[in-house]
C-alpha positions as CSV (number, residue, x, y, z in Angstrom):
1,X,-133.4,-160.0,69.9
2,X,-133.4,-162.2,66.5
3,X,-136.8,-164.0,66.9
4,X,-138.1,-160.2,67.9
5,X,-137.3,-158.7,64.9
6,X,-138.1,-161.7,62.8
7,X,-141.7,-161.0,63.8
8,X,-141.8,-157.3,63.9
9,X,-140.4,-157.6,60.0
10,X,-143.5,-160.2,59.3
11,X,-145.9,-158.3,61.8
12,X,-148.3,-156.1,61.2
13,X,-147.2,-153.1,63.2
14,X,-148.5,-150.3,60.4
15,X,-152.1,-150.3,61.5
16,X,-151.8,-151.8,65.0
17,X,-152.5,-148.4,67.2
18,X,-155.2,-147.7,64.6
19,X,-156.7,-150.8,65.8
20,X,-155.9,-149.9,69.5
21,X,-157.5,-146.3,69.4
22,X,-157.8,-145.9,72.3
23,X,-154.3,-147.1,73.9
24,X,-152.8,-144.8,72.0
25,X,-155.4,-141.7,72.8
26,X,-154.4,-142.4,76.5
27,X,-151.0,-142.9,76.5
28,X,-150.9,-139.8,74.0
29,X,-152.7,-137.8,76.3
30,X,-150.9,-138.7,79.6
31,X,-147.5,-138.8,78.0
32,X,-148.6,-134.9,76.5
33,X,-149.6,-134.3,80.3
34,X,-146.6,-134.9,81.8
35,X,-144.7,-133.5,79.7
36,X,-142.6,-130.2,80.4
37,X,-143.3,-126.6,78.6
38,X,-140.5,-126.9,76.4
39,X,-138.7,-128.0,73.1
40,X,-137.2,-131.5,73.8
41,X,-134.9,-134.1,72.8
42,X,-137.0,-137.5,73.2
43,X,-135.9,-140.8,72.3
44,X,-138.7,-143.3,70.5
45,X,-136.8,-146.8,71.2
46,X,-139.1,-149.2,70.1
47,X,-141.5,-147.0,68.3
48,X,-142.5,-149.4,65.5
49,X,-143.5,-147.0,62.6
50,X,-143.6,-144.1,64.1
51,X,-146.8,-142.9,65.3
52,X,-146.1,-141.2,68.3
53,X,-142.6,-139.8,67.0
54,X,-144.5,-137.9,64.4
55,X,-147.2,-136.6,67.4
56,X,-144.6,-135.2,69.5
57,X,-142.4,-134.1,66.6
58,X,-145.4,-131.9,66.0
59,X,-145.2,-130.2,69.1
60,X,-142.2,-129.2,68.0
61,X,-139.7,-131.7,69.9
62,X,-136.5,-133.3,68.3
63,X,-137.5,-136.9,68.0
64,X,-134.9,-139.5,67.6
65,X,-136.7,-142.7,66.2
66,X,-135.1,-146.2,66.6
67,X,-137.2,-149.9,65.5
68,X,-135.3,-153.0,65.1
69,X,-136.9,-154.1,62.8
70,X,-136.2,-152.3,58.8
71,X,-140.0,-152.6,58.2
72,X,-140.9,-150.4,60.9
73,X,-138.1,-147.5,59.9
74,X,-139.3,-147.5,56.2
75,X,-142.9,-147.5,57.3
76,X,-142.1,-145.0,59.6
77,X,-140.4,-142.5,57.2
78,X,-143.5,-143.2,54.9
79,X,-146.1,-142.2,57.6
80,X,-143.9,-139.5,58.1
81,X,-143.8,-138.3,54.4
82,X,-147.7,-138.8,54.6
83,X,-147.9,-136.6,57.4
84,X,-145.7,-134.0,56.0
85,X,-143.7,-134.2,59.7
86,X,-140.2,-134.5,59.7
87,X,-138.9,-137.0,62.4
88,X,-135.8,-135.6,63.7
89,X,-134.0,-139.1,63.0
90,X,-135.3,-142.4,62.0
91,X,-133.0,-145.4,62.5
92,X,-132.9,-149.1,62.7
93,X,-131.4,-149.8,66.2
94,X,-131.5,-152.5,68.9
95,X,-132.4,-151.2,72.8
96,X,-130.1,-153.7,74.4
97,X,-127.0,-151.2,72.6
98,X,-127.2,-147.6,72.1
99,X,-123.7,-147.3,72.0
100,X,-123.7,-144.8,69.5
101,X,-125.5,-142.1,71.8
102,X,-123.7,-139.9,74.1
103,X,-124.7,-140.2,77.5
104,X,-126.9,-137.8,79.0
105,X,-128.1,-136.8,75.6
106,X,-132.6,-137.0,75.9
107,X,-134.6,-134.8,78.1
108,X,-137.1,-137.8,77.6
109,X,-137.1,-141.4,76.7
110,X,-139.9,-143.5,75.3
111,X,-140.2,-146.8,75.9
112,X,-143.5,-148.1,74.7
113,X,-142.2,-151.9,73.3
114,X,-139.1,-153.2,74.2
115,X,-140.4,-154.7,78.3
116,X,-143.0,-156.9,76.6
117,X,-140.6,-158.5,74.6
118,X,-137.7,-159.0,76.8
119,X,-137.8,-162.4,78.8
120,X,-134.1,-162.5,79.9
121,X,-133.8,-160.5,84.1
122,X,-130.2,-159.9,82.9
123,X,-131.2,-158.3,79.7
124,X,-134.5,-156.4,80.7
125,X,-131.5,-154.7,83.2
126,X,-129.1,-154.0,80.1
127,X,-132.0,-152.3,78.1
128,X,-133.1,-150.3,81.4
129,X,-129.3,-149.3,82.3
130,X,-129.2,-148.0,78.5
131,X,-131.9,-146.3,78.6
132,X,-130.9,-144.2,82.3
133,X,-126.8,-143.6,80.6
134,X,-128.6,-142.0,77.1
135,X,-131.3,-140.0,79.6
136,X,-130.3,-136.7,81.4
137,X,-131.0,-136.4,84.6
138,X,-133.8,-134.8,84.9
139,X,-135.2,-136.6,81.8
140,X,-138.3,-138.7,82.1
141,X,-139.7,-142.2,80.9
142,X,-142.4,-143.6,79.6
143,X,-142.3,-147.2,79.1
144,X,-145.2,-149.4,78.3
145,X,-145.9,-153.4,79.6
146,X,-148.0,-156.3,78.8
147,X,-150.2,-157.3,82.1
148,X,-150.1,-161.1,82.6
149,X,-153.9,-161.3,82.7
150,X,-154.4,-159.5,79.1
151,X,-153.9,-163.5,77.5
152,X,-155.9,-164.8,79.5
153,X,-158.4,-162.5,78.8
154,X,-158.4,-162.7,75.3
155,X,-158.3,-166.4,74.9
156,X,-161.4,-166.9,77.6
157,X,-163.7,-164.1,75.8
158,X,-163.1,-165.1,72.2
159,X,-161.8,-169.1,72.8
160,X,-162.8,-170.8,76.1
161,X,-163.5,-174.0,74.1
162,X,-159.9,-174.1,74.3
163,X,-158.8,-173.3,77.9
164,X,-157.7,-176.9,78.3
165,X,-155.0,-176.1,75.6
166,X,-153.6,-172.9,76.9
167,X,-154.2,-173.5,80.7
168,X,-150.9,-174.9,81.8
169,X,-149.2,-171.7,80.1
170,X,-151.7,-169.5,82.2
171,X,-150.6,-170.9,85.3
172,X,-147.1,-170.1,84.4
173,X,-147.8,-167.1,82.8
174,X,-149.3,-165.7,86.2
175,X,-146.6,-167.2,88.1
176,X,-143.2,-166.2,86.5
177,X,-144.9,-164.2,83.4
178,X,-143.8,-166.5,80.3
179,X,-145.0,-169.2,78.8
180,X,-144.4,-172.4,79.8
181,X,-143.5,-174.1,76.5
182,X,-144.6,-172.9,72.8
183,X,-148.6,-172.9,71.6
184,X,-148.0,-172.1,68.6
185,X,-148.0,-168.2,68.9
186,X,-145.0,-167.3,67.6
187,X,-145.6,-163.2,69.2
188,X,-146.5,-164.3,72.5
189,X,-144.2,-167.2,73.0
190,X,-141.4,-164.0,72.9
191,X,-143.5,-161.9,75.2
192,X,-142.9,-160.8,78.7
193,X,-145.7,-160.3,80.5
194,X,-146.0,-158.6,84.6
195,X,-148.1,-157.3,87.2
196,X,-147.6,-153.7,88.8
197,X,-145.7,-155.4,91.7
198,X,-142.9,-156.5,88.9
199,X,-143.0,-153.7,87.0
200,X,-142.4,-151.3,90.1
201,X,-140.0,-153.8,91.8
202,X,-138.1,-153.5,88.5
203,X,-138.5,-150.0,88.2
204,X,-137.4,-149.0,91.7
205,X,-134.4,-151.2,91.9
206,X,-133.8,-149.6,88.3
207,X,-133.4,-146.1,90.0
208,X,-137.1,-145.0,88.6
209,X,-139.3,-144.0,91.8
210,X,-142.5,-141.6,91.7
211,X,-144.5,-142.9,89.3
212,X,-147.9,-143.5,87.4
213,X,-149.3,-146.7,86.6
214,X,-152.0,-146.4,84.0
215,X,-154.5,-148.7,81.9
216,X,-154.2,-147.4,78.7
217,X,-157.4,-149.3,77.5
218,X,-158.9,-149.5,80.5
219,X,-163.0,-150.0,80.8
220,X,-163.1,-150.5,76.9
221,X,-160.1,-152.9,75.9
222,X,-163.0,-155.5,75.0
223,X,-164.7,-152.7,72.8
224,X,-161.8,-151.5,70.9
225,X,-163.0,-152.7,67.5
226,X,-166.9,-150.5,68.2
227,X,-164.7,-147.5,68.9
228,X,-162.5,-147.5,65.3
229,X,-164.5,-145.8,63.1
230,X,-166.9,-143.9,66.1
231,X,-166.8,-139.7,64.7
232,X,-164.0,-138.8,66.8
233,X,-166.2,-136.3,69.2
234,X,-167.9,-138.8,70.4
235,X,-164.4,-141.1,71.2
236,X,-162.8,-138.0,72.9
237,X,-165.9,-137.9,74.9
238,X,-165.1,-141.1,76.3
239,X,-161.6,-140.9,76.1
240,X,-161.7,-138.3,78.5
241,X,-164.3,-140.0,81.1
242,X,-162.0,-142.6,80.9
243,X,-159.2,-140.1,82.1
244,X,-161.6,-138.8,84.7
245,X,-161.7,-141.8,86.5
246,X,-158.4,-141.0,87.7
247,X,-159.7,-138.7,90.0
248,X,-161.3,-141.0,92.5
249,X,-159.4,-143.5,94.9
250,X,-162.0,-146.1,96.4
251,X,-159.8,-149.3,96.1
252,X,-163.6,-151.1,96.8
253,X,-164.4,-150.5,93.5
254,X,-163.0,-152.6,90.8
255,X,-162.3,-150.3,87.9
256,X,-161.8,-147.1,89.7
257,X,-157.7,-145.6,90.6
258,X,-156.3,-145.9,93.9
259,X,-153.4,-144.5,95.3
260,X,-151.3,-145.4,97.7
261,X,-148.6,-143.0,99.8
262,X,-145.5,-144.2,101.3
263,X,-143.5,-141.9,103.7
264,X,-140.2,-143.9,103.8
265,X,-138.3,-142.1,101.8
266,X,-138.4,-144.8,98.7
267,X,-141.8,-144.2,97.3
268,X,-144.0,-141.2,96.9
269,X,-146.9,-142.3,94.9
270,X,-148.5,-144.1,91.9
271,X,-151.8,-144.6,90.6
272,X,-152.9,-147.8,89.3
273,X,-156.4,-149.1,87.6
274,X,-157.9,-152.1,90.2
275,X,-159.1,-153.8,87.2
276,X,-156.7,-156.1,85.3
277,X,-155.5,-153.8,82.5
278,X,-154.0,-155.0,78.8
279,X,-151.2,-152.1,79.0
280,X,-149.8,-150.4,81.6
281,X,-147.8,-147.2,81.6
282,X,-144.7,-146.6,84.0
283,X,-143.1,-142.8,84.4
284,X,-139.9,-142.5,86.5
285,X,-139.5,-139.0,88.3
286,X,-137.2,-140.2,91.1
287,X,-133.7,-141.1,90.9
288,X,-132.1,-143.5,93.0
289,X,-128.4,-143.8,93.4
290,X,-127.3,-147.5,94.5
291,X,-124.0,-148.5,95.6
292,X,-123.5,-152.5,96.1
293,X,-126.8,-152.8,96.3
294,X,-127.5,-149.9,99.3
295,X,-129.0,-147.0,99.1
296,X,-126.9,-144.0,98.9
297,X,-128.6,-140.9,97.2
298,X,-132.1,-140.1,96.2
299,X,-132.5,-137.9,93.3
300,X,-136.0,-135.5,92.3
301,X,-136.1,-134.7,88.6
302,X,-136.4,-131.0,87.9
303,X,-138.9,-131.0,84.4
304,X,-139.4,-127.2,84.4
């Protein structure tokens, strides 16, 4: 995690969700739609400069913000002061070690960053197991994952003439989620990418099942710059139309949601954008208990 910390001590995280305005809008709307109608204890793990923490605090929730980079924590304190919001707790910490937090502490955990930086399988399970430990039995997890096609879309859209330089790395990313070797970009060198199958297999094995997988930006991910300064009413209408797409279930349409129903007790539902989303959000509602890799019990989360 040392490399990740170094990246975020120099990376401009403060304005990232302003540049990716629709990502923040869609994610926050989805989170709000799925939260129980009561005050909650929420962990914003790897929460950066605290933009989600601030909005959730405004709603009356008790939010603990933890981030690996001290720079992000300083900026979170600065931003919360500017917004006149008092986040319950803001501190530097590591998503792989939450030993200072008691079991069953939080109603909700947001992991909007850790899983697209932790490359080693063992450490990814270490992270999710720490989340499970501090999450109450009736809790909810919202996590962000970087698509395996995000880098490809960016390079082809902006630097198609450089495809030779990136070709072998793209092949390895498509197959394994990480680059074959460094191409000089320290950020993406230390990134882990996934597809929906990878996410669901990982979450199911970790004990989270019933889920929705959404695209944070969807159809507008290639025109983000035009949305930054757009009048809010117009911006909101675009965001509402993107969320309305979730009402459709035709798998033959490339940008429409489709739904799978399983009757084997392992998966009740997931919803997925059929394009290649830049970010995907997973929300778990069931808890599977395993013993020696055998399923022994299934408990449904009660969010009422």
